[in-house]
ROKOL-338349 format. One record per atom (N, C-alpha, C): x, z, y; residue in one letter; residue number from 0. Coordinates in nm, 4 decimals. Each point is the difference from the previous one (the first is absolute). Layout:
<rs>
{r {X; Z; Y}; a; NUM},
...
</rs>
This chain:
<rs>
{r {-0.6444; -3.9422; 4.6446}; v; 0},
{r {0.0896; 0.0295; -0.1249}; v; 0},
{r {-0.0672; 0.1046; -0.0638}; v; 0},
{r {-0.0218; -0.0039; -0.1495}; q; 1},
{r {-0.0723; 0.0876; -0.0800}; q; 1},
{r {0.1227; 0.0219; -0.1155}; q; 1},
{r {0.0140; 0.1338; -0.0367}; l; 2},
{r {0.0824; 0.0637; -0.0874}; l; 2},
{r {-0.1026; 0.0302; -0.1036}; l; 2},
{r {0.0321; -0.0455; -0.1404}; v; 3},
{r {-0.0669; 0.0774; -0.1138}; v; 3},
{r {0.0809; 0.0593; -0.1002}; v; 3},
{r {-0.0089; 0.1350; -0.0083}; e; 4},
{r {0.1029; 0.0653; -0.1012}; e; 4},
{r {-0.0777; 0.0119; -0.1272}; e; 4},
{r {0.0651; 0.0191; -0.1066}; s; 5},
{r {-0.0422; 0.0035; -0.1396}; s; 5},
{r {0.1071; 0.0702; -0.0743}; s; 5},
{r {-0.0355; 0.0586; -0.1142}; g; 6},
{r {0.1065; 0.0656; -0.1038}; g; 6},
{r {-0.0030; 0.1253; -0.0004}; g; 6},
{r {-0.0804; 0.0856; 0.0721}; g; 7},
{r {-0.0048; 0.1286; -0.0101}; g; 7},
{r {-0.0823; 0.0494; -0.1072}; g; 7},
{r {-0.0080; 0.1168; -0.0338}; g; 8},
{r {-0.0813; 0.0636; -0.1060}; g; 8},
{r {0.0518; 0.1535; -0.0362}; g; 8},
{r {-0.0429; 0.0333; -0.1135}; l; 9},
{r {0.0370; 0.1263; -0.0599}; l; 9},
{r {0.1143; -0.0142; -0.1047}; l; 9},
{r {0.0995; 0.0599; 0.0162}; v; 10},
{r {0.1093; -0.0016; -0.0824}; v; 10},
{r {0.0655; 0.1260; -0.0520}; v; 10},
{r {0.0543; 0.0067; -0.0943}; q; 11},
{r {0.0721; 0.1377; -0.0387}; q; 11},
{r {0.1279; 0.0117; 0.0624}; q; 11},
{r {0.0419; 0.1224; 0.0271}; a; 12},
{r {0.1408; 0.0426; 0.0617}; a; 12},
{r {0.0884; -0.0852; -0.0946}; a; 12},
{r {0.1125; -0.0489; 0.0474}; g; 13},
{r {0.0961; -0.0634; -0.0657}; g; 13},
{r {-0.0097; -0.1446; -0.0212}; g; 13},
{r {-0.1350; -0.0484; 0.0382}; g; 14},
{r {-0.0316; -0.1468; -0.0060}; g; 14},
{r {0.0419; -0.0867; 0.1064}; g; 14},
{r {-0.0355; -0.1183; -0.0024}; s; 15},
{r {0.0328; -0.1101; 0.1144}; s; 15},
{r {-0.1019; -0.0618; 0.0506}; s; 15},
{r {-0.0037; -0.0501; 0.1084}; l; 16},
{r {-0.1239; -0.0907; 0.0533}; l; 16},
{r {0.0758; -0.0936; 0.1066}; l; 16},
{r {-0.0473; -0.1214; 0.0128}; t; 17},
{r {0.0227; -0.0976; 0.0819}; t; 17},
{r {-0.1101; -0.0429; 0.0938}; t; 17},
{r {-0.0029; 0.0362; 0.1265}; l; 18},
{r {-0.0931; -0.0283; 0.0824}; l; 18},
{r {0.0222; -0.1294; 0.0813}; l; 18},
{r {-0.0963; -0.0933; 0.0200}; s; 19},
{r {-0.0069; -0.1005; 0.0617}; s; 19},
{r {-0.0844; -0.0250; 0.1343}; s; 19},
{r {0.0480; -0.0691; 0.1068}; c; 20},
{r {-0.0566; -0.0144; 0.1213}; c; 20},
{r {-0.0136; -0.1302; 0.0218}; c; 20},
{r {-0.1073; -0.0694; -0.0215}; a; 21},
{r {-0.0017; -0.1475; 0.0294}; a; 21},
{r {-0.0480; -0.0322; 0.1391}; a; 21},
{r {0.0486; -0.1038; 0.0704}; a; 22},
{r {-0.0211; -0.0260; 0.1463}; a; 22},
{r {-0.0926; -0.1270; 0.0088}; a; 22},
{r {-0.1065; 0.0213; 0.0608}; v; 23},
{r {-0.0840; -0.1274; 0.0350}; v; 23},
{r {0.0047; -0.0219; 0.1513}; v; 23},
{r {0.0321; -0.1266; 0.0210}; g; 24},
{r {-0.0242; -0.0187; 0.1494}; g; 24},
{r {0.1645; -0.0192; 0.0572}; g; 24},
{r {0.0815; 0.0449; -0.0646}; a; 25},
{r {0.1300; -0.0364; 0.0588}; a; 25},
{r {0.1219; 0.0216; -0.1367}; a; 25},
{r {0.1102; -0.0831; 0.0525}; r; 26},
{r {0.0948; 0.0125; -0.1076}; r; 26},
{r {0.0819; 0.1262; -0.0037}; r; 26},
{r {0.0049; 0.0862; -0.0852}; i; 27},
{r {0.0306; 0.1443; -0.0015}; i; 27},
{r {0.1893; -0.0195; 0.0203}; i; 27},
{r {0.0450; -0.0915; -0.0334}; g; 28},
{r {0.1387; -0.0223; 0.0090}; g; 28},
{r {0.0421; -0.0013; 0.1517}; g; 28},
{r {-0.0889; -0.0415; 0.0840}; s; 29},
{r {0.0196; -0.0182; 0.1478}; s; 29},
{r {-0.0095; 0.1243; 0.0696}; s; 29},
{r {-0.0429; 0.1089; -0.0637}; a; 30},
{r {-0.0080; 0.1267; 0.0654}; a; 30},
{r {0.1348; 0.0676; 0.0347}; a; 30},
{r {0.0140; 0.0503; 0.1040}; a; 31},
{r {0.1211; 0.0502; 0.0420}; a; 31},
{r {0.0451; 0.1358; -0.0971}; a; 31},
{r {-0.1202; 0.0550; -0.0307}; v; 32},
{r {0.0448; 0.1396; -0.0924}; v; 32},
{r {-0.1339; -0.0160; -0.0845}; v; 32},
{r {0.0091; 0.0507; -0.1352}; v; 33},
{r {-0.1189; 0.0265; -0.0817}; v; 33},
{r {0.0421; 0.1409; -0.0738}; v; 33},
{r {-0.1007; 0.0665; 0.0065}; s; 34},
{r {0.0101; 0.1557; -0.0387}; s; 34},
{r {-0.1104; 0.0657; -0.0850}; s; 34},
{r {0.0332; 0.0784; -0.0756}; w; 35},
{r {-0.0924; 0.0878; -0.0819}; w; 35},
{r {0.0031; 0.1314; 0.0626}; w; 35},
{r {-0.1088; 0.0622; 0.0149}; y; 36},
{r {-0.0155; 0.1467; 0.0546}; y; 36},
{r {-0.1115; 0.0628; -0.0931}; y; 36},
{r {0.0154; 0.1310; -0.0120}; r; 37},
{r {-0.1033; 0.0727; -0.0647}; r; 37},
{r {-0.0439; 0.1317; 0.0741}; r; 37},
{r {-0.1253; 0.0242; -0.0432}; q; 38},
{r {-0.0627; 0.1134; 0.0526}; q; 38},
{r {-0.0669; 0.0919; -0.1190}; q; 38},
{r {0.0523; 0.1278; -0.0046}; a; 39},
{r {-0.0419; 0.1050; -0.0939}; a; 39},
{r {-0.1276; 0.0645; 0.0656}; a; 39},
{r {-0.0849; 0.0522; -0.0657}; p; 40},
{r {-0.1058; 0.0831; 0.0363}; p; 40},
{r {0.0585; 0.1314; 0.1062}; p; 40},
{r {-0.0478; -0.0087; 0.1210}; g; 41},
{r {0.0418; 0.0947; 0.0964}; g; 41},
{r {0.1310; -0.0085; 0.0510}; g; 41},
{r {0.0651; -0.1282; -0.0244}; k; 42},
{r {0.1318; -0.0148; 0.0656}; k; 42},
{r {-0.0007; -0.1248; 0.0841}; k; 42},
{r {0.0919; -0.0137; 0.0679}; q; 43},
{r {0.0166; -0.1183; 0.1079}; q; 43},
{r {0.0532; -0.1263; -0.0950}; q; 43},
{r {-0.0337; -0.0982; 0.0754}; r; 44},
{r {0.0504; -0.1388; -0.0746}; r; 44},
{r {0.1469; -0.0089; 0.0089}; r; 44},
{r {0.0818; -0.0370; -0.1087}; e; 45},
{r {0.1394; 0.0054; 0.0006}; e; 45},
{r {0.0510; -0.1196; -0.0544}; e; 45},
{r {0.1298; -0.0525; 0.0686}; l; 46},
{r {0.0526; -0.1280; -0.0575}; l; 46},
{r {0.0617; 0.0234; -0.1482}; l; 46},
{r {-0.0352; -0.0966; -0.0682}; v; 47},
{r {0.0566; 0.0096; -0.1437}; v; 47},
{r {0.1160; -0.1052; -0.0129}; v; 47},
{r {-0.0171; -0.1227; 0.0364}; a; 48},
{r {0.1040; -0.0893; -0.0008}; a; 48},
{r {-0.0232; -0.1194; 0.1020}; a; 48},
{r {0.0933; -0.0644; 0.0663}; s; 49},
{r {-0.0167; -0.1376; 0.0736}; s; 49},
{r {0.1208; -0.0886; -0.0181}; s; 49},
{r {-0.0343; -0.1136; 0.0322}; v; 50},
{r {0.0972; -0.1099; -0.0155}; v; 50},
{r {-0.0023; -0.0811; 0.1136}; v; 50},
{r {0.0921; -0.0363; 0.0708}; t; 51},
{r {0.0118; -0.0928; 0.1116}; t; 51},
{r {-0.0139; -0.1551; -0.0623}; t; 51},
{r {-0.0250; -0.0912; 0.0839}; q; 52},
{r {0.0051; -0.1439; -0.0235}; q; 52},
{r {0.1452; -0.0190; -0.0300}; q; 52},
{r {0.0786; 0.0692; 0.0368}; g; 53},
{r {0.1527; -0.0555; -0.0390}; g; 53},
{r {0.0435; 0.0636; -0.1236}; g; 53},
{r {-0.0951; 0.0872; -0.0697}; g; 54},
{r {0.0301; 0.0743; -0.1297}; g; 54},
{r {0.0464; 0.1159; 0.0049}; g; 54},
{r {-0.0032; 0.0785; 0.1246}; r; 55},
{r {0.0566; 0.1237; 0.0023}; r; 55},
{r {-0.1101; 0.1237; -0.0337}; r; 55},
{r {0.0343; 0.0658; -0.0833}; t; 56},
{r {-0.0936; 0.0865; -0.0708}; t; 56},
{r {0.0123; 0.1672; 0.0658}; t; 56},
{r {-0.1083; 0.0610; 0.0096}; n; 57},
{r {0.0212; 0.1255; 0.0433}; n; 57},
{r {-0.1052; 0.1038; -0.0593}; n; 57},
{r {0.0293; 0.1065; -0.0376}; s; 58},
{r {-0.1031; 0.1002; -0.0725}; s; 58},
{r {0.0390; 0.1429; 0.0337}; s; 58},
{r {-0.0849; 0.0795; -0.0261}; a; 59},
{r {0.0209; 0.1434; 0.0515}; a; 59},
{r {0.0972; 0.0436; -0.1171}; a; 59},
{r {0.0929; 0.1018; 0.0342}; d; 60},
{r {0.0941; 0.0545; -0.0911}; d; 60},
{r {-0.0507; 0.0495; -0.1332}; d; 60},
{r {-0.1221; 0.0633; 0.0120}; s; 61},
{r {-0.0717; 0.0703; -0.0933}; s; 61},
{r {-0.0553; -0.1088; -0.1096}; s; 61},
{r {-0.0236; -0.1352; 0.0191}; m; 62},
{r {-0.0299; -0.0918; -0.0611}; m; 62},
{r {0.0908; -0.1096; -0.0510}; m; 62},
{r {0.1327; 0.0178; 0.0488}; k; 63},
{r {0.1028; -0.1000; -0.0436}; k; 63},
{r {0.0202; 0.0190; -0.1616}; k; 63},
{r {-0.0064; -0.0860; -0.0554}; g; 64},
{r {0.0282; -0.0139; -0.1589}; g; 64},
{r {-0.1085; -0.0230; -0.0823}; g; 64},
{r {-0.1201; 0.0310; 0.0428}; r; 65},
{r {-0.1273; -0.0137; -0.0860}; r; 65},
{r {-0.0922; -0.0894; 0.0631}; r; 65},
{r {0.0141; -0.0579; 0.1170}; f; 66},
{r {-0.0769; -0.0798; 0.0754}; f; 66},
{r {0.0690; -0.1394; 0.0410}; f; 66},
{r {-0.0482; -0.1112; -0.0214}; a; 67},
{r {0.0684; -0.1320; 0.0117}; a; 67},
{r {-0.1104; -0.0832; 0.0693}; a; 67},
{r {0.0435; -0.0443; 0.1209}; i; 68},
{r {-0.0868; -0.1070; 0.0636}; i; 68},
{r {0.0495; -0.1267; -0.0170}; i; 68},
{r {-0.0785; -0.1141; 0.0011}; s; 69},
{r {0.0497; -0.1313; -0.0178}; s; 69},
{r {-0.1115; -0.0856; 0.0517}; s; 69},
{r {0.0385; -0.1458; 0.0270}; r; 70},
{r {-0.1040; -0.0928; 0.0415}; r; 70},
{r {0.0016; -0.0898; -0.1232}; r; 70},
{r {-0.1103; -0.0571; -0.0189}; d; 71},
{r {-0.0454; -0.1007; -0.0948}; d; 71},
{r {-0.0426; -0.1243; 0.0729}; d; 71},
{r {0.0891; -0.0950; 0.0414}; a; 72},
{r {-0.0545; -0.1115; 0.0770}; a; 72},
{r {-0.0711; -0.0830; -0.0568}; a; 72},
{r {-0.0068; -0.0082; -0.1441}; a; 73},
{r {-0.0915; -0.0903; -0.0605}; a; 73},
{r {-0.1387; 0.0328; 0.0184}; a; 73},
{r {-0.0223; 0.1344; -0.0143}; q; 74},
{r {-0.1212; 0.0626; 0.0145}; q; 74},
{r {-0.0434; 0.0406; 0.1216}; q; 74},
{r {0.0717; -0.0273; 0.1045}; n; 75},
{r {-0.0006; 0.0517; 0.1324}; n; 75},
{r {-0.0377; 0.1401; 0.0042}; n; 75},
{r {0.0626; 0.0892; -0.0423}; a; 76},
{r {-0.0022; 0.1246; -0.0377}; a; 76},
{r {0.1005; 0.0738; 0.0167}; a; 76},
{r {-0.0129; 0.1538; 0.0211}; m; 77},
{r {0.1167; 0.0821; -0.0138}; m; 77},
{r {-0.0601; 0.0984; -0.1047}; m; 77},
{r {0.1330; 0.0430; -0.0564}; l; 78},
{r {-0.0398; 0.0913; -0.1258}; l; 78},
{r {0.0708; 0.1550; 0.0466}; l; 78},
{r {-0.0399; 0.0952; -0.0897}; l; 79},
{r {0.0541; 0.1129; -0.0129}; l; 79},
{r {0.0206; 0.0484; -0.1308}; l; 79},
{r {0.1074; 0.0179; -0.0652}; q; 80},
{r {0.0204; 0.0661; -0.1259}; q; 80},
{r {0.0403; 0.1387; 0.0044}; q; 80},
{r {-0.0875; 0.0787; -0.0780}; i; 81},
{r {0.0349; 0.1393; 0.0212}; i; 81},
{r {0.0188; 0.0345; -0.1610}; i; 81},
{r {0.1037; 0.0697; -0.0108}; d; 82},
{r {0.0604; 0.0496; -0.1365}; d; 82},
{r {-0.0125; 0.1532; -0.0048}; d; 82},
{r {-0.0106; 0.0545; -0.1091}; s; 83},
{r {0.0056; 0.1511; -0.0405}; s; 83},
{r {-0.0868; 0.0719; 0.1083}; s; 83},
{r {-0.1216; -0.0483; -0.0060}; l; 84},
{r {-0.1124; 0.0548; 0.0865}; l; 84},
{r {-0.0089; 0.1488; -0.0213}; l; 84},
{r {-0.0200; 0.0875; 0.1149}; k; 85},
{r {-0.0313; 0.1424; -0.0159}; k; 85},
{r {-0.1275; 0.0276; 0.0488}; k; 85},
{r {-0.0619; 0.1016; -0.0050}; p; 86},
{r {-0.1364; 0.0571; 0.0528}; p; 86},
{r {0.0115; -0.0163; 0.1439}; p; 86},
{r {0.1089; 0.0315; 0.0720}; e; 87},
{r {-0.0009; -0.0017; 0.1334}; e; 87},
{r {-0.0034; -0.1194; 0.0485}; e; 87},
{r {0.0099; -0.1252; -0.0727}; d; 88},
{r {-0.0046; -0.1237; 0.0578}; d; 88},
{r {-0.1404; -0.0426; 0.0195}; d; 88},
{r {-0.0954; 0.0966; -0.0606}; t; 89},
{r {-0.1386; -0.0480; 0.0230}; t; 89},
{r {-0.0381; -0.0009; 0.1596}; t; 89},
{r {-0.0543; -0.1372; 0.0171}; a; 90},
{r {-0.0293; -0.0194; 0.1358}; a; 90},
{r {-0.0879; -0.1353; 0.0196}; a; 90},
{r {-0.0332; -0.0290; 0.1193}; v; 91},
{r {-0.0350; -0.1468; 0.0115}; v; 91},
{r {0.1128; -0.0684; 0.0721}; v; 91},
{r {0.0230; -0.1205; -0.0502}; y; 92},
{r {0.1215; -0.0719; 0.0382}; y; 92},
{r {-0.0484; -0.1226; 0.0732}; y; 92},
{r {0.0595; -0.0224; 0.1215}; y; 93},
{r {-0.0456; -0.1218; 0.0967}; y; 93},
{r {0.1279; -0.0909; 0.0190}; y; 93},
{r {-0.0466; -0.1046; 0.0087}; c; 94},
{r {0.1119; -0.1074; 0.0371}; c; 94},
{r {-0.0179; -0.0243; 0.1470}; c; 94},
{r {0.1088; -0.0610; 0.0571}; n; 95},
{r {-0.0151; -0.0203; 0.1403}; n; 95},
{r {0.1028; -0.1182; 0.0268}; n; 95},
{r {-0.0543; -0.1000; 0.0770}; t; 96},
{r {0.0910; -0.1091; 0.0568}; t; 96},
{r {0.0046; -0.0006; 0.1335}; t; 96},
{r {0.1206; -0.0049; 0.0534}; f; 97},
{r {0.0198; 0.0128; 0.1457}; f; 97},
{r {0.0577; -0.1345; 0.0617}; f; 97},
{r {-0.0392; -0.0600; 0.0903}; w; 98},
{r {0.0355; -0.1204; 0.0741}; w; 98},
{r {0.0461; 0.0642; 0.1347}; w; 98},
{r {-0.0922; 0.0650; 0.0680}; s; 99},
{r {0.0234; 0.0541; 0.1252}; s; 99},
{r {-0.0985; 0.1159; 0.0262}; s; 99},
{r {0.0008; 0.0668; 0.1080}; d; 100},
{r {-0.0960; 0.1069; 0.0276}; d; 100},
{r {-0.1482; -0.0575; -0.0076}; d; 100},
{r {-0.0196; -0.1252; 0.0396}; e; 101},
{r {-0.1271; -0.0667; 0.0041}; e; 101},
{r {-0.0382; -0.0523; -0.1441}; e; 101},
{r {0.0882; -0.0140; -0.0839}; h; 102},
{r {-0.0132; -0.0752; -0.1232}; h; 102},
{r {0.0484; 0.1000; -0.0995}; h; 102},
{r {-0.0815; 0.0903; -0.0242}; n; 103},
{r {0.0549; 0.1306; -0.0891}; n; 103},
{r {-0.1295; 0.0340; -0.0903}; n; 103},
{r {0.0253; -0.0330; -0.1389}; f; 104},
{r {-0.1284; 0.0088; -0.0911}; f; 104},
{r {0.0258; 0.0800; -0.1052}; f; 104},
{r {-0.1070; 0.0775; -0.0475}; w; 105},
{r {-0.0130; 0.0856; -0.0991}; w; 105},
{r {-0.0985; -0.0491; -0.1163}; w; 105},
{r {0.0477; 0.0434; -0.1208}; g; 106},
{r {-0.1087; -0.0230; -0.0951}; g; 106},
{r {-0.0949; 0.1097; -0.0240}; g; 106},
{r {-0.0814; -0.0049; -0.0778}; q; 107},
{r {-0.1149; 0.0955; -0.0179}; q; 107},
{r {0.0400; 0.1236; -0.0894}; q; 107},
{r {0.1118; 0.0018; -0.0697}; g; 108},
{r {0.0537; 0.1015; -0.0571}; g; 108},
{r {-0.0354; -0.0097; -0.1554}; g; 108},
{r {0.0938; 0.0481; -0.0936}; t; 109},
{r {-0.0294; 0.0217; -0.1458}; t; 109},
{r {0.0255; 0.1232; -0.0411}; t; 109},
{r {-0.0755; 0.0759; -0.0727}; q; 110},
{r {0.0282; 0.1316; -0.0498}; q; 110},
{r {0.0887; -0.0021; -0.1358}; q; 110},
{r {0.0799; 0.0788; 0.0133}; v; 111},
{r {0.0918; 0.0268; -0.0946}; v; 111},
{r {-0.0129; 0.1605; -0.0362}; v; 111},
{r {-0.0502; 0.0128; -0.1256}; t; 112},
{r {0.0011; 0.1546; -0.0474}; t; 112},
{r {0.0991; 0.0294; -0.1124}; t; 112},
{r {0.0708; 0.0841; 0.0093}; v; 113},
{r {0.0928; 0.0393; -0.1151}; v; 113},
{r {-0.0295; 0.1384; -0.0641}; v; 113},
{r {-0.0400; -0.0086; -0.1374}; s; 114},
{r {-0.0395; 0.1307; -0.0763}; s; 114},
{r {0.1159; 0.0508; -0.0600}; s; 114},
{r {0.0073; 0.1361; -0.0158}; s; 115},
{r {0.1180; 0.0686; -0.0362}; s; 115},
{r {-0.0223; 0.0097; -0.1547}; s; 115},
</rs>
């Protein structure tokens, strides 16, 4: 399974972005959980948001309200909508698809840089 992320870039604070993660080799809708993580320079990777196959979403309390995860079945992809971007949102964003411990895949990451 290959995950290909896109949509990152340089944006001004207050702007919005939609990140996309397209799956090749598997139907993303069959994954038990799909997630977005991010890793800022010098920090550990952290969960941004996830959604289960049954539609249950989860996100860090600090990210509720500005981050929205969704699946795009037609494109075999998952999306992350980010609103009201802040400089502290600057990070590499990674998508993850989980079927089992043996079938757990990561994308290569897409850089998001927010200028103040």
